[in-house]
N, C-alpha and C positions, 0 to 999 in steps of 0.2 A: 593334477595329477590326471593330464593327458590320456592313460592305459584307461583311467575309470571314464572319463568322457566318453570315449569311443565305445563304451560299451553299453551306455545308457539314452545317449545322446544323439538325435538327428535333426537337422534344420528343417520347418517347415518350407513346402517351395511358395514363393511368393505372390503366385498367382492363385493360392488359396485362403490368402488372407482376407478376413472377413470384409475390410473396406475393398479391395479389387472386386471383389463377389458380388457385393455391392451395387459398385458402379457396372461392372459389366451385366448384371439383371436391368438397368437402369438403360444402358444403351442399347442392349437387345428390344427394352421393350420401346423406344425410340425410333430406332430400324425398323421395327416390325409395323408400329406406326404408320409412319412414312411409306412404307408401302402397300400398305392398305390404303391409305387415302390416296395415291398414284393409282392404284388399280382402281379405285372407285371414280377418280375425274375420267381416265379412259374409256371408261364404259359409260359414264355423263356425255362421254364427246362422241362415243358412236353412236349413240342411243339417237343424241341433236344429226347426227349425219345420216342413220336411217331415217328419219323424220323428215328431212328436206330431199333426199333421194324418192321417197314415198309420194310428197308431193310434187316434188318435179312429173313425176311421171302420171300424176293423177293428171296436171295441165297440160301436159303435153298430148294425156287422150283425150281431154275434153274438147280440146284446140282440134284436134286430127277429126273429131267427131263431126265439130262445125262446119268445117270445109269439106266435110266430106256431106253433110246435108245441103251445102252451096252449091255442090258440085251437082248433086242430084235434081237442087233446084235450075240449075241452068241448064242442064240437059233436059228438062223440058218446059223452057222457055216461061220460068215462072209458076208461081201458085194463086189459084181463086182461093180466098178463103174471105167469111160471111163478115161483113163492115162492122157490124161490132165488135170485131176480135180486131181487126186492124189498128195498131197501135200510131200515137199520134208523129209519125215522122215526116221533118221538115218538109224533105224532097217530095213526098208520095203528092203534095197535094197541087206540084204540077203536072206529074205522069198517073192521074187516078184515072184509072179506066173500069168501069162498071158495066156488069152483067146482071139479068135476071134471070131466074129459075122457078118451074114449078114442083113442089114436091106435098105429093097427099096435100095436093088443092093448097098448100101455101105459098106463096110468093116470098120472096124473101131478094135483097141487093149481095151481090159477090162481088168484090173486088180482087183486081189481079195486082199478085204483088210481086216485085223481083225477088231476085235472090239474094241481092244485097240486106234488101229490106225484112224478108223472113230470116235471112243469119242474125240482123240486127234484136229482131222481137226474142230470136231464142235465144240469145244472150242475156237480154232484158229477163226474161221468164228465170234464166240459170242465176244471174245475180238476186232475182229472188229469194229464191226456194233452195240453192244449194250451197249459198254461202258462201257463193266465188264474185270475184268482180273481173269480166270479161267486156273486152270493147275492141273496138276498131280504129288504126288512127293510121295518117298516112300526111306526109309533108304536100300533097296535093289537096290541102282542104278544102271542102262544100259544105262543109261542117262546122263549125269552130269549135262544137263542142265536144270533136272528136280530135284537138289540137295535142300533140302528142308532150309528156312532162318531159323533165333532164334526161329521166333513165332510157324513156321510150325513143327519144329523139336520136339517144349516143346507139340505140339497139336498132335504127330503122340505117343509122348509115352502116353499121355492121351488114347489115341484110343488103345494102347497096352495093357492097363489097363483095359479094356472094355466099354468106353465110346460108345454111339452110336452117339454122334453130337457136335463138339465144335466152339463156336461161342464167338467173341469177338469185342468190339468196341474200336480200335484202336486211337487215335489221330494221327493227321498229319502233319508235319511243313507246316505253310503258306496256311491251309484251316481247314476245319472242324471236319478231321477225318475219317477212313475208318469201316464199316464192313466187318471182317471176318469172314468165315464160312466156315469149314472142314468135310466131312466126310469119313468112314471109306472104305475103297475096302479090301474086305474078300476073301481070295485063296477060288476059285471053284473047281470043279471036271474038269469045261471045259476049266479051265485056266491053268490046269497042263501041258496040251501039250505045250503051248506056254512058260510056266515060270518053268519050272523043275529046271533051277539052279537055282531058286534064294531059294530050299530050304523049301519054305515055304509051312507047313502040310496047309491042306483044312479046311476052316475055322479060318487060323492067318490071321495078318495084312501082307495083300500081299504088300497096298500102301494105297493113301488116295485123294480124288480131292476137291482143295479146290478155294476158290473162294474169290475175295476184290471188294466193290463197296463204291464207291464214297458215300458217306451222303451229297455231296455239292445239288446234285440232287434230296435228297428230300426234305433237308432244303426249299433249293429256291421254290419249287411245297406248301409249307408254309408260304411264305410270304407273301400271300393276309391275309391268317390268321392273320400270325402275325401283321401286320399292321392294320388291324380292331380291334385286340387287343388293340393296342396301342392309337389308336383312342379314344374307349369306357373309357379306363381307363383314360385319357385326360380328357376328357369328365364328366366324374365320379370326375376327381378330382375339375375340373373348378367347378363342380355342388358343390363340397365341401365347397370349399372355399368362392364360393355366398353365401351358407350360413352362415358359419363360419363370412361371412361379415355384412349380414344381422343378423344374433345373435348380433354380437358386435354391429352393430349401435344401435339396440335396447337397447342393456345394456347399451350404451354410451347414449344414450336420457335419458333413464331410471335413470342414474345415476345424468345426469346436472338439468332433473327434481328436483330429489331429493335432490340437490342443492340449486337450486331454491329455492325449496320450504323453506328447512332449513334459507338460507339467509333471506327467505320474515317475514319466521317466527322471525329470531334475530330481519329481520327490523320495523316488527310490535312491538315486544317488546319496542325496542328500541324509534319507535317512540309513541306509547303509555305513554313510562314511561317521555319521555322529552317534549311533546305535552302540550301546555299552557291551554288546552282545558281539562276538567273535564272526566275521562274514569271511567266505572264503567261495570266490566262484571259480569251476574248473570246467575244461571243456570235456569231451565223452571219452576221452582216453584221462581222464586225471591229472592232467596239465593245470597246473596253478595259473589262472588268468588276472584276480585281483582278490587284493585284501584290503580289507579297512584296517584303521588305527585300532581298535580292540582287540584286533587278533596279533600285531601286534607287539601290545602292552601285555596279553596275557600270555603269550609263547614266547618273548623275547627275541622273536628273528626280526630282522627290518623287513623291509617290503621288498626290494632288491634282492633280498637271499630268498625268496621265495617264490617269487615270479618266475613261470616257467618250470620248478622245481613241482613233486610229487607229493601232496600230505603224509604220504608213508615216514617221513622224515620225522612226522611227531610220534608214531607207534610208541608205547611203552614195555611191548613185551609181556604184557598183563593178561592180552587175548590170544587164543591161539586160533590156527585159521580158520576151522570151524567155526568159529564166532561170526568170520568175517566175509564168511561162504553167506553165511543165513543172512547176514547185509544185505550184502551184494545182490542175492537172490529175492529176497522181498522189493530191493529197492527198483529192480528189473521191472515187477509182477505188477506192485502197486503204485512203483512211482514216489516211493516217500519212505523213508524212515527216521522213527525218532527212537532215541534210547539213550543210555550214559557207556561214555567210556572212560578210559583212564591215559591219558596219553602223557608225552614229556615235553618238557620247555627245553629251551636254548640249553640252560644250566644244568640241564638233566635231571631234576626235581620231575617227579609224579607226581598232576592232580587229575582230579575229578572233572569231568564236563557234561553238561547237559546239550546234547547236542540232536538238529533235525536237520534232513537232507533231503532235500526235495527237486526232481528231477525236472527240466523245462523242454516239452515236444515239440516238436513241429507240426505241421498239418498231419503228414506220412505216417505220425507217431512213434519218428526218429529221434532218439536224447540228443539238443541241442546244449543244453548247458549242464550244470548241476548245482546247486545251490547251496551251502551248507551253514548254518546257524549255532554257533555254540557260546556256555555260558561257564565259567569255569565256579562249582559248585563247591569246593571246598569248605566256606563258613559253611552252607548249609548241611554237609553232612558230619560238620563238626555238632551245629546245631541237634544236626537228628541224634546221634551219638548222645548227646545230653537230655533231649527231650526222651530219649528211651530211658534213660537211668528215671528218669523222672515219672515216666508213665507206670514203670514196671512200683516204683515206692508207692505213686495214686493209685493204681490196683491191688498193692495192699492194702491201701487206708478204707478203699471204697470194698475191698472183699471184708474185711474187720467191720467197715459201717454198715454192710448189707445184712455181717450177721447178728450185728448189735438192732436192728431193723425189724427185722425175722423175729430176733426172742420179744421184743417189742409190738410187733404188730400177734405174733401169739398171743401172749400177755394181752393186749386189748380184746383180743376176741374171744379171748378165755374171760376175761371181763363182762364184756359183752354178753355173751351165753352165759353168766353168772346171772347179769343183769335182766337179761327175757326170763333164765328160770324163777331168779327171784321175784320180776314181776308177776310169772305164770303163777307162782305158787301163793304169792300174796293176793294174788286177785282170785284164785280159788278158794284160800281158806276165808277172804272177806266176804264174796259172793255167797261162800254156802248160808252162812246163818245170816244176811241180808235176805234170803229168798226169805225163807222162815220169820224173819220179821215182816217185814213188807208184806209177804202172802197173807199172814195170818190176821195183819191188821185190817187188810182190803178184804178180806173176808168176814169180820167182827163187826165193819162198818156197813154192812148186811143186815145183820140184826135190829128190828124196825123196835125191840125193846131199851136200847139204848139211850141213857139219859144224855143232855146235850153235854154233859162235862165229862162223862165216858167217852162221846164221840168225837170230844175234842182232844182229848187226851190221843185218842185213837189216830187223829191228823197227825197229830207231833208226832207221835211213832213211826207213823209211815213220809213225814216231811223230812225228818232225821234220816232214817233210810235213805232218801231219793237225796239227800245231797250228801252222805256218804258213799250213794254208787256214783255220784255225779263227780268226786272227788277220782274216784278209783276211774270213771271213766276217760277224766283228764290224764291222768298221770298214763293209761295205755296208748290214748290217742297220739300223745305228743313221743312215747316210745314209737310207735308205729311210724310217725313220717319223721322222727332223726333216722329211721332203718331204710327209709325208702321204700314202705309195705304199702304205703295209701294209696289206693287206685281211684280217681274218679271216674262216675260211670255216670255220662249224661243220661238224661230221657227227657220225653215230654213231659213240661210240667205247667199247671196252669200257677202264671206267676200271681195274680191278682188273690186265687184263692191261698196259696201259699203264704203270702204278706200277712194276709185276714187270720188265717190260724195263727202266724207268730206273733203277731200283737195282742191278738184275743186271749193266747198265754201267756203274755204278760200282765196283761190290762189289769187282773185282778192285782198282781202286787204293788201294781202302780197309785190303781184307785184307794188301796189300804194304805198308802203314803201319803194319801192326796196328791198326785199328780195327775196331769191331765195327760193323757197322750196318744196322740194324732198320727194318720196315716195320707199320708199325700202322694199321688201317682199322677206321672204327666204322660200321657202317651204313651204308655206301655204296651206291648202287644199282652195277647190271651197268651199264646203258649209259645213258651222256648225251650231250647235244647239245653237243659243244666243237670248239674248235679242236684237233687234236691236237698240231700240231707248235708252235703257242705253248705249250702248256702243257707239252709234255715240253721245250722250249727251258730254258722259266721252273725246271722243276725242277732238270734238269742242271745249269744256272747253279747253282742255291741249292748243288745236294751237292759240284759240283767245288768253288766255294769253302768248303763246309764241310769238304771232304778237306784240299785246301789247306793251311786255317788250323787245323787239328787234327789234334796229335802225339802225344796218348792218349787214352786211351777211347774213346766210341762216337757214331753218329751217327743220328737216329732222325726219319724221316719220317714222318709223322703226318696220317692224311686222316680227316676227322668228317664227316658230313652229317647236316643239320635242316633237317623240312618246311616250305617257303614253301607251297604251295601244292597241289593234286592230281596238277599237271603239272609242279612246277618243286621242284628244293631247294637248299639252301646249301648249299655245298662249301667247309670250312676245309682249308688244306694248313698246313703247317709242317714245319720242317728243322730241327731240334734239335742242336747238338754241345759236346763238352765241350772245344773250344779257346781260344785264347787273348782271344776276348773282343774288344769294341771299345769304344775309351774316348769319353768327355762329346763332346770335339773331333771324333774319325773321327765320331761320327753324323751329325753336321750335315754332310757332305761325302759319305756313303759312297754315293749314290745319283748323284755326278754325274758326268761322263763323265771318263775316263781317268784315275781315282780308286782307290788302294790303299791300304789302312789297313795300320799297324805300320809300323817301321822298319827292316823288311826287306823289299828288292822281293823282289817272287816274280814267276816266270813270267804273262804274261798281258795284256791292252789295257786292262784298267779300266774295260772297256765292261759285262761279262756283267750288272753289276746295273741301270746307265742301261737296258740293252734290258729285263732282267726289268720292270723296273717300270713299262717303258710295255707291253709286253705285257701286265701284270696290269690296267693302267688300259685299253687296250682290251675285254678279257674282263668288262669292268664292276666288277672289283677295285681295292683297295689296297693295294701291297707297304711292310711294315712291319718293324721290326727291335728286340726287344727283347733289350737285350747289357748285360754289364757286363764290366769289365775283367779278363779273368783270371780269369772264369767261364763262359765259351762264348756263345753268340747263339742266337738263334729267328728264321729269317727267316717269316713265316707272310705268308698273306692269305685272302681270305674272295670266292669269285665265286658267283652264280646262274645255274645250268644247269637247262636242262628235259630231262626225265627222257623219255627213250628207250624205245619197247616194242615194239620191231621183233625181228626173228630176231638173234641174236647173229651180230656179224661173223665174215667166215671167215678165218682165218690164212691171210696167204701164205706159205706155202715160200719159201724162198732156191731162188733157179735153183742147180742143180750142175751143171758142164762137164763131160760125160764120155760126151762118144759121138759119133755123126756125123750127119749131116743123111743125108736121106734120098731126096735130091738137091742136087744143087751148085746156089751162088745166086751172082752172081756182084753184087759191092760192089764201088764205086769210093769210093776215099779223097782228096778233095780237101784238100790241106794242101799251103802252104810250108813245114814245118818237118819235116826227116826223122824227129826223133823222135816225132812224131807219127803218122807213116805206120805205123812200124816198130812203134810200139807197137796199133794195130790191126793188122796183120799177125800178132802174134803169137797176141793174146786169138782171132781168128778164122780163121786158116786151119789149125789143130790139130782144128775141128771140123768140116772139110768147106765153108767160103765159099772162093770165087775171088776173092781180093782184087785189084783194079787200082788204080794208082795216079797221081797228076796233080796239079800244081804251081800251077796259073794256071787261070784262067777257061776261056780258050780252047782250054787241053790237054785240061780236062774236057768243054766242049762237043763238041771233035770225038770225045773217048771214046763221050761218050752219042749223038751220030748217029751212029754207024759199028759199034758193037758190043751188044751184047742185055746192058745192067745192070737188076739188079731194086732196087739201091739206092745212092742215094749218099750217103757221109757226107761234110757239107762244112763246113768252117773260113767265119768269118765274112770277114775280112780276108785277102784273095789280092793277088799285085804288080799286079796288071793290072785290080783292081775287088774291090768287095762280093762276098760267096755269095749274098745276094738277087738280084741280075741273073740267077745259072744257075738259081735258085728259078724264076725268072717265064718264063727262055724254056723251061725244061723244061715249065711248064704248059700251054705251045703245041701240045706235042707230041701231045694226045687220048689215046687207046687206048695210044699205045708210051712214054706220059711213068713215068718209073721213079719207084720211092718216095723220097723224099728228106728228110734227117735231117741237122736244123742242130747238128753236131757243133764248139764253140767255147768260147775260156775268156771269151766276154762273159756273164756272169753277171746280168747287170740285167734287170728284170721288162718294161722296154721292150724289150730286144734281144729276149727270148723271143716277146713280142706283137706284135712287128714282123716276125719271122721265120715264126710259125703265119698273122700276115695275108697276108703274100708268096704263101703255099703250101705252105709245108714242113709234112711228117707228122707231125714229131716235134722236137724242142730236146733238147739234152742237153748241159750246160757243163761244161766240164774244171775240175778234175780229175775223171775220173770211175771209178764202182766197175767193175768187171767184170760185175758181175750185173748194172746198172744200164746198163748196154749192149746185156747178150742182153737183158732184157727188153723194152727199148724195141724193139728189132729184131725179137724173136718178137711185139708185137703189130702192129708195120708190117707184114711180111711173111708173118705167119701161117703160117710154116714150121715150127715147136715147134723148134731147135734145140736147145733145151736139154734134151729123150729123151734117154733112153741108146738109142744104136743099135748098139752091139758087146756083146759079153756080157763085157769087162772092166769095165763100168758096174756090175755086178751087186756085186761085192763091197765098195764103197765104200758101198753103200745096205743091205746084207743081210748084211757079215757079222759082223755087233754081235748077229745072231742066233747063232752060232755059239760068239762069245766067251764067253757066259754063263756054261757049263760048263766052260771053261778058267780063268774068271775065278777062277773058286770054290776051284779047286786052289790057289791062291799060297796062302803064311804072310799070315796078318794084318796084320803089319806092312808089307809091300807092297800087299796089297788097303788098306788106311788112308793111305798114300803115293799112291797110285793116284788114290783119290777125292779127297784134298782138292787133287791138282793138277788133276781135272778141273772143280771146282767153282769154284776161283778162273778156270779159263778163259784163266790165263796158257800161252799154247802154247809159249815154253820150258822151261817145269815141266812139262807135258805129256809134250812130246817126249822129255825126263830121264828122266821116270817110264816110260815106256811103253820106251824104249830100254835100262834098266837092267833089265828083262825080258824083252825078246824074244832076249838070247841062251841064255837057259834054257827060256823057253815061245817058238821062234819062231811057232808057228802063230795066237799072242795077237797077238804082235807085228806079223803082218802084218796081223788081221784090226783092231786097235785105229790102225796109224797112218795108214793112209787118211781114216779117220772125225775125227782130230783135223787133218790136215791141210787138209782139206776143210773143216773148221770144221762138220762134223753132230756140233753140241755135245750137242744131245737124243737120237741113236742111241750117242752115246758113253755118254751116263750111265744108259741105259735097257741099255746093254751090261753098267755097271757096277754096275747094281742100284740105280739112284736115279730110277725112273721117277715116285715118288713127292715128289723133290725139289722143294721152293720156300723161296725167299726169306723 
């Protein structure tokens, strides 16, 4: 396709080929190196010539100086010098002329020296001191030491011919050569007296003065200049090489660019020719210059039919003039256009095409070519139609499914609301009687006149109520976890103290079954930031299961710490038992809700591990178990906790109900259940509160309006409405408003939030501990009802101080029994042990019984000498 090649391909000039460029760079480098070396040689030769010329000038100057001295000596007809300074000339012995003289009383000998001898003396001194070699020579020898050498003999011949001076630079073996100069000494009239025997006429060549100078001295003086010249030539040479390298790099890059452009042109040609899409190239006027094979296949035209024509021959007539006007306007403005067109084939068939037109511009912005790429999208249009039909069908199905899912979601939400309402109602209905059962049983335990059998019965009632409360709490906890309403609340926790509390709580149950309970800690930090409630609950659940499923052996709680950074540590908790173990089948379902392992059903809901795993995940860990049937189990998890560096948290002492209020506070109990009102009466009236009652909202509001009430203890559900209405009405009283505490069987978190938002001062769910109620009242009223007001409270707290001496008087067996009972925290065993010694030592029994009944275990231990007891 010659027309295509003309559009895309240009030959690359030969002098830009890489090999030619490299050879040119090498040739330029060699030529430049030769030029620098030639310049260096020329400079060296010039320095040598300069050194030789300087030496010649110096030699002539020395000889002329010597001749001037000789002429001066001849003009004064000789010079007298002291005898000791006369050199040993052979010719002087025949002509010695002496004279004596006195100077400052000293007499010394003088010798008259001829001009010739004076010149010889000066030359001898110069040869020694000035590193010169001067001498006199002649062919009329009077002294054989002055016999001329070969060069001097030739020079004398030249002087006889009339030369005025002879100079020559001669090479010398092992050095840089010599500069030799000779000037004539002609016969003068004043010289005839001494040289009559030479027969040389006046004006004839009597001899010559010769001097030799070593050129090394002058060349050595030029060494700094020579080094400077070398440095400059080296720098110039390197500069030339850098320039050649730079030019070579530019030429190489240019060569690569041209090769790349040529390759791109060839690739473009091949791509356009082989691509499945049709391609057209036109000039700015729209004349078709080139098309590829795909164009011919799509349109049905041959190449020779369209080259030179205009693309208008493809118009289908389905687009108006305004469409093409917008197309060309965008093409001129943006340089490209992309869209869909309907064109006509040679056969007359109309087909859709996706086309992209690009303008190729010159540097001045004018358009040089238009390139159009298009593809036949008939099949795509067909598929799009089918897909549109499918889409409509699918959208209809989705609409139907969405309606079904909406109904299912609404039903699920309704079921969830029903479940929440059921759980809330169940919790309320169960907690209300449990509040009376647990509350009154604990009040009855304070009766000192109870027999051990009755006290044991009360403990069973209390434990059963607590167990039922635990089941209810587990179900509510699982409901909160499933609904995503459980929130972790980290705070500073004394980890060692928390672990001791957990193990102490389970130690009694473990020892009742004959199990040993150990706590091992390995380098754990004192204070960490965790949710104490969650962590305590997880450990209690794991310990409770370990005790439940272990018949003999031991249980070990182990906690170890590994530093993660300067501010956090990785804590690993594990609870290991020697119990029945877990089989492989049970391991797969052990963490499922309402599941228990083993063939024997044990008390519990089967929710403990489910709740524990959820809590551990909220704390950032994963609860796992390692177990084999019959070999025991180890439950373990690892969490990362920030280390707290604050002060040691204060330990809250449990309140002791043992005094009277300093002033009477009025409390209104609003509850439609008589047992609930009676329980509050039984707790508050003995310590000085004035308690009034109401069973409905209107009755309660009448009491609040007409009487001075300090505190209202309010149930949630009342016969004529909800307690929230009374809270809001009390808020409108302003300064006469009493404090309001919601005392209800609603234990849901939503209920607490709603009560506090309505304006309640506190919230306490039933069943409650007596200490919890007193602590809440104390915080709301700030009346301090828990401090002793009468002397009767002193023995409860201080009796142990008088019991130490009495305890030490007991036999060892009785002391050991009492200590074991105190450590077990089993109230029945403690009461039995104290009662056994009360008959013999009444004062000790009176001191210890109040401590045991009021659960002042720390003081009880100290009274028994167990201050350092630790688990």
